[in-house]
C-alpha positions in Angstrom: 100.4 90.4 83.5 99.7 93.6 85.2 96.1 94.5 86.0 94.5 98.0 86.0 91.4 99.5 87.1 89.6 101.5 84.1 86.2 102.8 83.1 84.2 102.0 80.0 83.0 105.1 79.0 80.3 103.9 76.5 78.7 101.6 79.1 79.6 103.9 82.0 80.9 100.8 84.1 84.1 100.2 85.8 86.3 97.3 84.2 89.7 95.5 84.8 92.4 95.7 82.2 94.8 92.9 82.1 98.0 93.6 80.2 99.4 91.0 77.7 102.8 90.5 78.2 104.8 90.8 74.8 108.5 90.4 75.8 109.1 87.9 73.0 107.3 89.9 70.3 108.9 88.0 67.4 107.3 85.0 68.8 103.8 86.8 68.3 101.0 86.5 70.8 102.0 84.5 74.0 100.4 81.1 74.0 99.2 81.4 77.4 97.2 84.4 76.5 96.0 82.8 73.4 94.8 79.8 75.6 93.1 81.8 78.2 91.3 83.9 75.6 90.1 80.6 73.7 88.9 79.1 76.9 87.2 82.1 78.4 85.3 82.5 75.2 83.8 79.1 75.6 82.9 79.6 79.4 79.8 81.5 80.4 78.9 81.0 84.3 78.1 83.5 87.0 81.0 82.3 89.0 83.6 82.6 86.2 85.0 86.0 85.4 83.6 87.4 82.2 86.0 88.4 79.4 84.2 91.5 77.7 86.5 92.1 74.8 90.3 92.6 73.8 91.7 96.0 73.2 95.0 97.8 72.1 96.5 101.2 73.1 97.2 102.1 69.5 95.1 103.3 66.8 96.4 101.3 63.8 98.9 98.5 63.2 101.6 100.9 61.9 101.5 102.8 65.3 101.2 99.6 67.2 104.6 98.3 65.6 106.4 101.4 65.5 105.6 102.3 69.3 105.4 98.9 70.6 101.8 98.9 71.5 100.1 96.7 74.2 97.1 94.2 74.3 94.7 94.4 77.0 92.1 91.7 78.1 89.0 93.7 79.2 87.3 91.8 82.1 84.3 92.7 84.3 85.3 94.5 87.5 85.7 92.9 90.8 86.6 94.7 94.0 88.7 92.1 95.6 90.7 88.9 95.4 90.7 86.4 98.2 94.2 86.9 99.1 93.7 90.7 99.7 90.6 90.0 101.8 92.5 87.5 104.1 95.4 89.8 104.5 93.3 92.7 105.5 91.6 91.1 108.4 88.5 93.4 107.8 86.5 90.5 106.8 84.9 87.9 109.3 85.6 84.6 107.7 83.1 82.5 109.8 81.6 79.3 108.8 78.7 80.8 107.0 80.7 83.2 104.9 83.2 80.4 104.2 80.5 78.1 103.1 79.1 80.6 100.7 82.5 81.4 99.1 83.3 77.8 98.7 80.0 77.0 97.2 80.3 79.8 94.6 84.0 78.5 94.0 83.0 74.9 93.3 80.0 75.8 91.2 82.1 77.6 88.8 84.6 74.9 88.8 82.2 72.2 88.5 81.1 74.1 85.2 84.6 74.2 84.1 85.2 70.3 84.7 81.8 69.6 82.9 83.1 71.6 79.9 86.4 69.3 80.1 88.7 72.2 81.3 91.1 72.1 84.1 92.1 75.3 85.7 95.5 74.1 87.2 96.2 77.5 89.1 93.6 77.7 91.8 94.8 79.9 94.7 93.5 82.9 96.8 94.8 85.7 94.4 92.8 84.1 91.4 89.5 83.9 93.4 87.8 87.4 92.9 84.9 88.9 94.9 82.8 91.9 94.5 81.3 94.0 97.5 78.0 91.9 97.1 79.9 88.8 98.2 79.8 87.4 94.6 82.8 84.9 93.8 84.3 84.6 90.3 87.2 82.3 89.4 89.9 84.0 87.3 93.2 83.7 85.5 92.7 80.7 83.1 96.3 81.3 81.7 97.6 77.6 82.9 94.0 76.2 82.2 93.6 73.5 79.4 91.2 71.0 77.6 91.5 67.5 78.9 90.1 64.2 77.5 88.7 62.1 80.5 88.6 59.1 78.0 92.3 59.3 77.3 93.9 58.5 80.6 97.3 57.9 79.1 98.0 61.3 77.7 100.8 63.1 79.8 100.3 66.9 80.7 102.9 68.8 82.5 103.3 68.5 86.4 104.8 72.1 86.5 101.4 73.6 87.2 99.4 75.0 90.3 101.4 77.3 92.7 103.4 75.2 95.1 101.2 75.7 98.1 98.2 74.5 96.4 99.9 71.7 94.4 98.6 68.1 95.2 100.8 65.4 96.2 100.7 63.4 92.9 101.9 66.4 90.8 104.8 67.1 93.6 106.0 63.4 93.0 106.0 63.9 89.1 102.7 62.5 88.0 101.8 63.6 84.5 98.4 61.8 84.1 95.7 63.5 86.0 92.4 65.0 85.9 89.9 67.2 87.7 91.1 66.0 91.2 94.1 68.4 91.1 91.8 71.4 91.0 89.8 69.9 94.0 92.8 69.5 96.0 93.6 73.2 95.6 90.1 74.1 96.7 90.7 71.9 99.8 93.7 74.1 100.5 91.6 77.3 99.9 89.0 75.9 102.4 91.7 75.4 105.1 93.0 78.8 104.5 89.8 80.5 105.0 89.5 79.2 108.5 93.3 79.4 109.5 93.9 82.9 107.8 97.3 81.5 106.5 98.3 78.9 103.8 97.6 75.2 104.8 100.7 74.1 103.4 102.8 77.1 103.5 106.3 76.1 102.4 109.8 77.9 103.5 111.9 79.5 100.6 114.7 77.1 99.8 
C-alpha cells in the first residue's frame, strides 16, 4: 500500500503510515496485512522496522462503514530506502559503507530465520535507512512461518521480486528454506557495488 509521512503529536515524533488496501472489503481485512501484523508483533530487533500501532481515519465503526474508512499501520520513521539512495547518486557506496549496510541487513535477517520466519521479498526498496546509517528490514507482507523439520511441505514459488529470486524458485521449486533470502541478500551486495541490479531482466 501507499506510505505517508506523518507526525505523532502525542510523542512529537515522525512516523510512517502504511495504508492497508481494502479493495475487496467484502472479504474483510487483507490476508497479507494480517500476516504482516501478526509476524511483526513477534519480532523485536534493531534491524527490523518497528510496528508501533494500527489506526483508522474514522472515529467509530458506523462512520467507517458509511464513508469507507481506511486502516494504517504506524511504523517508526526512516529517512530513506536503499533503492532511492542508490538512484540518487548522493551516497558513496564504498567497501566500508557496503559492509556496514550488509552487516545490519544480515543481523536482522538472521534474527528472522532464528524465529523461523522467511521474509521472501528482500529487495532494495524494502531495506530502509535513516540519516544515522541505521538499516532496517521492512515489508513483511510475503513473509511466513516455516518449519525446518518438515522439508516436504510445499510453499508457493511466486514470491520474491524477479530480479532477486533464486534459481530454484525460477525453476518451480516449492520446498525451500532460509537460503532463498540469502540469495536475495547476495543480489543486494552486488547491487551496492554495481549501482544497478545484478540480474536485471528486460520486460517481456
